C-alpha positions in Angstrom: 39.3 -46.5 91.3 41.4 -44.2 93.5 38.2 -42.3 94.6 36.6 -45.6 95.8 39.7 -46.4 97.8 39.9 -43.0 99.3 36.2 -43.0 100.3 36.5 -46.6 101.7 39.5 -45.5 103.8 37.6 -42.4 105.1 34.6 -44.6 106.0 36.9 -47.0 107.9 38.5 -44.1 109.8 35.1 -42.7 110.7 33.9 -46.1 111.9 37.1 -46.5 114.0 36.6 -43.0 115.5 32.9 -43.6 116.4 33.4 -47.3 117.5 32.9 -46.6 121.2 29.6 -45.0 120.5 28.5 -47.6 117.9 29.3 -50.4 120.4 26.5 -49.1 122.6 23.8 -49.5 119.9 21.6 -52.6 120.3 22.7 -54.1 116.9 23.2 -57.9 117.3 20.7 -58.0 120.1 17.5 -57.3 118.2 14.4 -59.5 118.5 14.8 -62.2 115.9 18.5 -62.6 116.2 19.6 -66.1 116.9 22.0 -66.7 119.8 22.6 -70.2 121.1 24.9 -70.9 124.0 25.6 -74.4 125.4 28.5 -75.2 127.7 31.5 -73.3 126.8 30.6 -72.6 123.2 28.2 -70.1 121.6 26.8 -69.4 118.2 25.4 -66.0 117.1 23.6 -65.3 113.9 22.1 -61.8 113.8 19.4 -62.3 111.2 17.3 -59.2 111.9 20.5 -57.0 112.3 21.7 -58.1 108.9 18.4 -57.2 107.4 18.3 -53.8 109.1 21.9 -53.0 108.0 21.1 -54.1 104.4 18.1 -51.8 104.2 20.0 -48.8 105.6 22.9 -49.4 103.2 20.5 -49.8 100.3 18.8 -46.5 101.1 22.1 -44.7 101.5 23.5 -46.1 98.2 20.3 -45.3 96.3 20.3 -41.8 97.7 23.9 -41.1 96.3 23.2 -43.0 93.0 
């Protein structure tokens, strides 16, 4: 249990450190992502981005399994 918390904390620190670089990636703007804007409201549902992230995480987790 402690090992999972330590690894989760390290991952969050790494994401925070690399956030300026991760922000430049086109995630959330891939073809197939739904973005609706009308008036002063907007709705975003990144379908393809969720699928890509899911595949990447599955590959990483299966690699370390």
